[in-house]
N, C-alpha and C positions, 0 to 999 in steps of 0.2 A: 504494500500500500504506500503511495507517495504522500509525503507530508509536506506541508507548506514550508518553503525555505525562508531564511531570515529576510532576504531581499523581498520576497513576495509578501511576507507579513508586513514589512515596512510600507510597501506600496499599497497594500490593502488598507492600512491604517491611515495613510495620507489621503486615500480616496474616501475615507469616512465610512468604510463598510464594516468596520469592527467597532462596536460600542465599547465604552470604557469598562474594563473589568470582564469583557466577554471571554469565553473559553476559546483557546486556540484550537482550530478545527483543521481537518484535512482539506486539501485542495479539491478533492473530488466531491461533487454535489451529493447531498443526502437525498435519496429518492423516497418521497413520502407519499403514501396512498391513503385515500379514504373513500367511503361510500358516498355517492353523489345524491343521496336522498336521506329521508329521515332526519334524526338529530345530528348525524355526522356532518351534514352540510352546513349547519349553523356554525359549529366550531371551526370547521375547515375554512369557511369564508373569513372568519376573524383571524385565524392563524396565518392564512395566506395573504390576505389583503393588508393586514397591519404589519406584515413582515417581521414577526416575532423571532423566527429562526435567524434571519439575517441580522437582527439586532444582537444576537448572541454570537455572531461571527461565522455562521454556517450558511453556505450557499445551499439552497434547497430547490428541488424540482418537485412538482405535485402531479399526481395522476389520480383521476377520479374514476370510479367504477360504478356501473349502474346496478350490479348485483351485490347484495349485502355480504356474501361470502367471498367475493372475488379479491378484495384487498388481502385477506389472510392467505389465500392461495398464491397471490403474487409474491408475498413475502417468502413463502415456502419454495417457490420456483426460482427465487433470486431475481425476479423482475423489478422489485423495489426493495428498499432497505427496511422501511418501517411502515406499518399500517397503524394509524393512531386510534381507530375506532373499530377494531376487529371484535366480533362477538366473543364474549367470554366462553360460551359453550364451544365455539370452534377451537379456541385455545386449549381448553380441557381435552377435547377429542384428539387434537394433533399431538398434545403432550403425552397422552396415555398410549398413543401409537408409536411413540419413540421419535417423532419428527424433531429435527434440531431447531426448534423455535423457542423463543423466550418472551415472557411478559416483563416489560420494564415500567409499566405504569397502569394504574386503573384510571380510566378516562371518562366513563359515563355511568351514572347511577341507574340502577333498575328501580325506577320510581313508579308510582301510580296509586290509584285508589279503586276500591270496589264501590260502585255507586248504584243507586236505585232511583226510580222516579220519585219526585218530591212527595207525591201523595201515596206512596207505597206503604202497605202495612208492615213491611220488613223493617225491623229496627236494628238488628244485629246480625252478624254473619251466621249465627246459629239458626236464624230464621230462613236460611237459604235451602234447607232440606226440602226436597220435592219441587224445587224451583228450576227455572232455566237461567243459566248463568253464562253470559258471553265472555270469552277471553281469547287470547291468541291460541294458535293451534298447538296440540300436543307435540312435545319435542322442543318447543320454544322456551327461552329463558323465563319469560313472564309466566307462562303456563306452569312451569315447574315450581317456581317460587310461590305463586298465588295458591296453587292447590296444596302445597306443603304447609303454608301458613294457615289455611283454612282447617286442615286436618290437625295440625299440631296445637294451635292456639285455641281453636273453636270447636274441635271434635266433630268437624263436618268433612267427611271423605268424599271422593269423587263418585262413590256409589250412591251418595245421598242426593245429588243434584245432577241435572243434565247439562253438560258443557256444550255450548253453541259456539263453534269456532268462527273466527273472522278477523279481518284487519281492523285497525282503529276506526276508520271511516265507516265501515260496515256495521261495527258494533254500536257506534254512536247513533246511526240511523235506526237500528233495531230497537234500542232502548227508547229512542224518541217516539217510535211508532207503537211501543208497548208489546213488541213481539218477544221480548225477553224480560225477565224479572230483575236482572242485575247485570252489571258488566264490570270487568277489570279494565280500566282505561288509564292511559298516561295523563298527567296533569295538563299538558298542553292541549290534548283533545278535550278534556273536561272544560277548559277555559273557553273553548270555542262553541260549546253547547249553550243554548239559550239560558241565560242566568236565572237561577231559581227553579229550573226544571228537573234537576237531579240533586241528590244529597249523598254524602259519603257515609258508608257504614264500616269501612276499614281502610287503613293507610299502610301501604306495603313497607315503606322504610322504617317507621317506628315499630311496626309489628315484627319486622325482621330483627331489629335490634333487641326487642324483647325476647324473641325466640332464641337468638344466638348469645344473649347476655353480653353484648359488646356494643361499641360505639360506631363501628364501621358499617356503612350501608351495603346492601347487595349491589353487585356490579354487573352492568349490562355489557359494557365494552371495555377493551384494554388496548394499550399500545403494544404491538407485537413486532418482534424482530427475529433475526436468526442468531444462533450461537456464534457464528463466525463474525458477525457484525459487532456483537458485544465484545469479542476478543480484540478485533482489529480497530474498532472506532469508538473506544470508550469516551473520549472527549466529546465527540460529536453527539453521542447519545445523552451525555450529561447536559450538553447544550440544548438538546431537544427537550429534555425534561424541564429545564429552566424556561424555555420558550413556551411550553405548554402551560406551565404554572403561571407565567406572566399573562398569557392569553386568557386563562381562566379568571384571574383577578381583574383583568381589563374588562372582560364581558360583564362581570358582576358590578363593576363601578360605572359602566357606560351602556345601560340598556338602550338608549337612543341610538348609539353607534352600532350596536348589534343589530337593531331593527333596520338601520340603513343598509348594512351589509347584506342582510337577508333579502331585502327588496331588490337589491342589485344582483346578487348572486343566484337567487332562487326565483326571482320574479314573484315574490310572495306579496300578498295583499298587505297593506300597511298595518291594518288592525291585527291581522294574524301574526305579523312580524313582531309587533309590540307585545302581544300575548306571550309569544315564544321568549322574547328577550327578558320579560319580567320573571320567567321561571328558570333563568340561567343557573342560579345557585342550586335549584332543585335537581337539575339535569346533570350538571358537569362536576367532575372532581379531577384532581391531578395529584395522585398520591400512590405510594407503594411502601408505606410504613408497615411495621410488623403486624399491626392490627388489620391492615388491608389484606395482607397475605393470608392471615388466619381466616378472614371472612371469605376470601376466594376459595380456600380449601374447603370450608364448610359448605359453600355454594356448590363446589364440585361434587361433594358427597350427596347433596340433595339432588343434583342433576342425575347422578348415577342411580339413586333410589327411584327417581321418577321415570327413568329411561331416556332422559334428554341427552345424556352422554353415556359412553360404553364402559368407562372405568376411571379410576383416579389417576390424575397426572402426577408425575414425580416432582419432588421438591425442586429439581433443577429447572423446572418450567419458569420459576420466579427468579429473575436476575435483578436483584435490588441495588447492584452497584451504581448504575447511573443515577438513580434517585438519591442514594446516600451521598454521592459526590456532589450532586446539584444542590443539596440542602445542607451540606456540611457547615456547621457553625451557626445554623439558623434555629 
């Protein structure tokens, strides 16, 4: 791997491409991938357009994929170096298969609520027995976590209610029409439903923390790379972690800026973009502290038990070095 020479570094500094205190990076661009839909797009727009990686001294190129599983596969194939919003379930599956991939950051929270129509007689999750409950399809992360929470905390198993599978838009329509009794929906989706038409009977994140007896939330997506990239480009990966943490903080402090990026990058309606931006702190995280690793392992076990993944990934899946380097002394 070629490293930047002293002359090149001086030239880069004189050109203003390295911010003060930025990590020294390799001359080779870091190839970053993300899914061009869903919640990945919002963070990707902010990370890319605000040039957070460049501010850390790393030249980056971005590839957007239309399929949610494609960024993880691109990492595995060596087509990109990092996928910053790869599904956690995909990471678990690849890890247990022995693939040389590594998780370097938890990036997206598996958040949401179970909601019912405002005038429903259902008061608590225990009342879901015998009802039709909409949620994402079996095998998905949300399905695995939601069904586990219902069983563990509320003693309501999947045999007690009928699961109606669908995507977020479909489920929102079904509950609005009264075709289902309840639905597990993301907070962004709930924010776009007519105000006062639904009410929450369960919240995934606090329920998860209650079940696991920890402070870390369940994780929907992670930053994924390969073992050889961890070995050969530790400085770049530490810079990536710094950049993602800076982007997370920026989005939290600048909801209007987030909304503007979403309107430009995703052609999103201004009101929908603002709803999305206001939930930034609910959706995103940038951490791989010991409690996050423990939460990911607990999640992996739940996914195995539910059939969402085929086995437990080894401890080597979690490469905490870049996070530790990026946050040293903080």
